[in-house]
C-alpha angles and dihedrals in degrees: 000000000000133000119254134220131239145143131267156167127261117291122193121231089249092052090048090057092048093052094040093053093045092052093045092050090050101048113354096251105140128205115195122207091270089060096059093104091050094051091045092054095047096048091049087077090064093048088054094045093049095038090237116156104207140029090236090058090046091052090054088051091051091048104043113011116111088237093055095114093053090045091055088052089051089052090054089056093056097040093058136050118183121228108188142126142187118287093011116179096015096192090060092047089051089055087049096053101032102037116011100043094047088051092050091047090053098046096041095044089054087060093046090248115138099174127107124190120188126181124202100198113198090014094171112191093355105260092123100053091043090050089052090050092051092050092046091050090060096053104095093192088067095056108123093023122125102243128185124184114186123192119194136177138168094231116083089196095063092041090059087055091048093050091050091051098203118134141187133219097282091063091061102054091118101030122116115228088239091067092044092054095044105040106027137067122207115241131175091261100038146299116322122210109242121251089244089068098034090057090062093055131071116195117205141167114248137162109212087216090061098089093176093058091043090058089050089064088072129223120328134205093205137012125199110198105159125173094351109098091052086083092059129083119238096270092050092047090053091050094050095043090050088055090049089053092053091046096052123084113240105278091026123139134238116202115196130182120280092256095047131087139167093237108140089001107078140354093189095093132070117225106228118203106217123179093255103032147347113261133184117239131190105233119244115266092006093133137021118260099038130124097269 
């Protein structure tokens, strides 16, 4: 997830603080004082769309109008753009297929458990959960397992794209032709993910600050949350990572982006040094209610 540019009217310092605090309270995205101009430009699109003359009037709309919840979702769509592509960060995906999955197969099989639940948090336009599904499909040891891959994002706009599952050239910058031939169908407007892969993936709207809804997802064996928490301040990062910890089964894995770490955020995870990458793991028996 990355932040997007736009144009706008003048916003007072007081109005900036009102909008900044409302957005932060809603989703954890934080704009510092240096970002006032950026926020002002982006929100100007909503003033234009709603035919509202001033930021003060727009704030009142956002606060008290009966459509305020939908308006906040519309704001999420314009505050974020979503730079992603299939098979992003290949070394981490190699650790996933060659090291983490075999370990999970071994430990879960020993318990007679043949289910696997994977969450792509902040999945954007869907390339990540569909990549996971393609990789999973090629692991013969998982044939016959009950597998769920859930992709979530706060932006309804990108989720519509993910559900449609049709992609252009920029999504395939790291995709081998073999995967293109096997798991995509050419359409007039791009390459469509095959039903075989789409059936493995559920796409849902979710705000990572909504801890109640996060818990409703149920326990996970593995969470991908790459290049998302970098847009949060420290307090918001701690809140979201704590929710990830509660959501994972004991022994479950948390995969962050290559520029992200849990330093100063959480000590509840162990950093595992695999051959292909370093991955965070929730220790076994670290909390009641896990698999152990």
